C-alpha positions in Angstrom: 84.6 -58.7 -86.8 82.1 -61.3 -85.6 84.4 -62.5 -82.8 84.9 -58.9 -81.6 81.1 -58.3 -81.5 80.5 -61.5 -79.6 83.2 -60.5 -77.1 81.6 -57.1 -76.8 78.2 -58.6 -76.0 79.8 -61.0 -73.5 81.5 -58.1 -71.7 78.2 -56.2 -71.5 76.5 -59.3 -70.0 79.3 -59.6 -67.5 79.0 -55.9 -66.6 75.2 -56.3 -66.1 75.7 -59.3 -63.8 78.3 -57.3 -61.8 75.6 -54.6 -61.3 72.7 -57.0 -60.6 74.4 -59.0 -57.8 75.1 -55.9 -55.5 71.6 -54.6 -56.2 70.0 -57.9 -55.2 72.1 -57.9 -52.0 71.1 -54.3 -51.1 67.4 -55.0 -51.8 67.6 -58.1 -49.5 69.2 -56.0 -46.8 66.5 -53.3 -47.1 63.8 -55.9 -46.8 65.5 -57.4 -43.8 65.7 -54.0 -42.1 62.0 -53.4 -42.9 61.0 -56.7 -41.4 63.0 -56.1 -38.2 61.5 -52.6 -37.7 57.9 -53.7 -38.3 57.3 -55.2 -34.7 58.4 -51.9 -33.1 56.2 -49.9 -35.4 53.2 -52.2 -34.7 53.7 -52.5 -30.9 51.4 -50.5 -28.7 52.5 -47.1 -27.5 54.0 -46.8 -24.0 51.6 -46.4 -21.1 51.4 -42.9 -19.8 49.6 -41.0 -17.1 47.8 -37.6 -17.0 47.3 -35.9 -13.7 44.3 -33.5 -13.6 43.1 -31.3 -10.8 39.3 -31.3 -10.8 37.1 -28.3 -10.0 35.7 -30.1 -6.9 39.2 -30.3 -5.4 39.8 -34.0 -6.3 42.8 -35.3 -8.3 42.3 -37.6 -11.3 45.2 -39.8 -12.4 44.2 -40.9 -15.9 46.0 -43.7 -17.9 46.5 -43.3 -21.6 44.6 -46.6 -22.2 42.8 -49.4 -20.2 44.2 -52.9 -19.7 43.8 -55.2 -22.7 41.9 -57.7 -20.6 39.5 -57.6 -17.7 41.5 -60.4 -16.0 44.6 -58.2 -15.6 46.0 -57.7 -12.1 46.4 -54.0 -11.4 48.0 -52.0 -8.6 48.3 -48.3 -7.6 50.8 -47.3 -5.0 52.4 -44.1 -3.7 55.9 -43.8 -2.2 54.9 -45.5 1.0 52.0 -48.0 0.5 49.6 -49.6 -1.9 46.4 -47.6 -2.1 44.5 -49.8 -4.6 44.8 -53.3 -5.9 42.4 -54.6 -8.6 38.9 -53.5 -7.4 39.9 -52.8 -3.7 41.2 -49.5 -2.5 42.0 -47.5 0.6 40.6 -44.3 2.2 42.3 -41.6 0.0 40.6 -43.2 -3.1 37.3 -41.7 -4.1 36.7 -43.4 -7.4 38.5 -46.3 -9.2 38.1 -47.5 -12.8 40.1 -49.8 -15.0 41.8 -46.6 -16.5 41.9 -44.1 -13.7 42.0 -43.4 -10.0 40.6 -40.3 -8.2 42.0 -39.2 -4.9 40.7 -36.7 -2.3 44.3 -35.5 -1.8 47.2 -34.7 -4.1 50.1 -37.1 -4.2 53.3 -36.1 -5.9 53.9 -39.6 -7.2 51.8 -42.7 -8.0 53.2 -45.9 -9.5 50.7 -48.0 -11.6 51.4 -51.6 -12.7 49.3 -54.1 -14.6 50.0 -57.7 -15.3 47.8 -59.4 -17.9 49.7 -62.7 -17.9 48.2 -64.1 -14.7 45.6 -62.9 -12.2 47.7 -64.2 -9.3 51.0 -62.8 -10.5 52.7 -60.1 -8.4 53.5 -57.1 -10.7 56.8 -56.4 -8.9 58.2 -59.9 -9.6 57.1 -60.0 -13.3 58.7 -56.8 -14.6 59.9 -58.6 -17.8 56.8 -60.8 -18.3 54.8 -60.5 -21.5 51.7 -58.3 -20.7 53.3 -56.4 -17.9 53.2 -52.6 -18.1 53.7 -49.7 -15.8 53.2 -45.9 -15.6 54.7 -43.3 -13.3 52.4 -40.4 -12.4 54.1 -37.2 -11.2 52.8 -33.8 -10.2 54.0 -30.9 -8.2 51.4 -30.7 -5.4 53.1 -27.9 -3.5 53.0 -25.7 -6.6 49.4 -26.4 -7.2 48.2 -25.8 -3.7 50.2 -22.6 -3.2 47.8 -19.7 -4.0 50.7 -17.3 -4.5 52.4 -19.5 -7.1 52.2 -18.8 -10.8 49.1 -20.4 -12.2 49.7 -23.5 -14.2 47.7 -25.7 -16.5 45.7 -28.1 -14.3 46.3 -30.9 -16.7 49.9 -32.2 -16.6 50.9 -34.9 -19.1 54.3 -36.4 -18.5 55.9 -39.4 -20.1 56.2 -42.2 -17.5 58.5 -44.8 -19.0 61.9 -45.0 -20.6 60.2 -47.1 -23.3 59.2 -43.8 -25.0 62.8 -42.7 -25.3 63.8 -46.2 -26.3 61.2 -46.2 -29.1 62.4 -42.8 -30.3 66.0 -43.9 -30.2 65.3 -47.1 -32.1 63.3 -45.2 -34.8 66.2 -42.7 -35.2 68.6 -45.6 -35.6 66.4 -47.2 -38.2 66.2 -43.9 -40.1 70.0 -43.4 -40.0 70.6 -47.0 -41.1 68.2 -46.7 -44.0 69.7 -43.4 -45.0 73.2 -44.8 -45.0 72.1 -47.8 -47.0 70.3 -45.6 -49.6 73.5 -43.5 -49.9 75.6 -46.5 -50.4 73.2 -47.8 -53.1 73.4 -44.5 -55.0 77.2 -44.4 -54.8 77.6 -48.1 -55.8 75.2 -47.8 -58.7 76.8 -44.6 -59.9 80.3 -46.2 -59.9 79.1 -49.3 -61.6 77.2 -47.3 -64.2 80.3 -45.1 -64.9 82.5 -48.2 -65.3 80.0 -49.9 -67.6 79.8 -46.8 -69.8 83.5 -46.5 -69.9 83.9 -50.2 -70.7 81.4 -50.0 -73.5 83.2 -47.0 -75.0 86.5 -48.9 -75.0 84.9 -52.0 -76.5 83.4 -49.9 -79.3 86.8 -48.5 -80.1 88.4 -51.9 -80.2 85.7 -53.5 -82.3 85.9 -50.8 -85.1 89.7 -50.7 -85.3 90.2 -54.1 -87.0 87.6 -53.2 -89.6 89.4 -50.0 -90.6 92.7 -51.8 -90.8 91.2 -54.6 -92.9 89.8 -52.0 -95.3 93.1 -50.3 -95.6 95.0 -53.6 -96.3 92.4 -54.6 -99.0 92.8 -51.2 -100.6 96.6 -51.5 -100.8 96.3 -55.0 -102.3 93.9 -53.8 -105.1 96.2 -50.9 -105.9 99.2 -53.3 -106.4 97.1 -55.5 -108.7 
């Protein structure tokens, strides 16, 4: 009886260890996924550009945020030429700040770049450098200047980089991975819990059977005496 009970406790301990090891592995994996996704969550949002038609007829191209440093090299250009670089600008420019540019004529497309790694760096040649960002400003000038066209909101906000889509795609991947992992955890724990309960039930039956047999044998011996 004592040997059977000890074996029963030993089996329970082995079952608990078989459950703890997968749980530890899964917890470690979840922590790893969380650490890997933290930089993406803490990184600044992609730089965007809002194009606004002003009441005085000027056109304001407004960035979502200013450069992180006053030493950044900046550049505004249309499809043909550079219209502003750092604090210098050409004729179409009426006002220039570190976060916007105002033109006296509408341009369908403006490309903005900023490089905060070096004041002498050329933005085009440092597209992968740390501190480099860009925004693409687009607006339908023909539609705005046509008096017969359907009125539209004068403020157009359009995403300017594929980084926005990349960030959304990465977030969806993280959510799917976490969901799959949680589902696997639930299934594994359910299976292990079921096996442990079934094992305990079988162990209980085995542990009580010898005692009943022993009582029956002792009863027969006393009857013969």
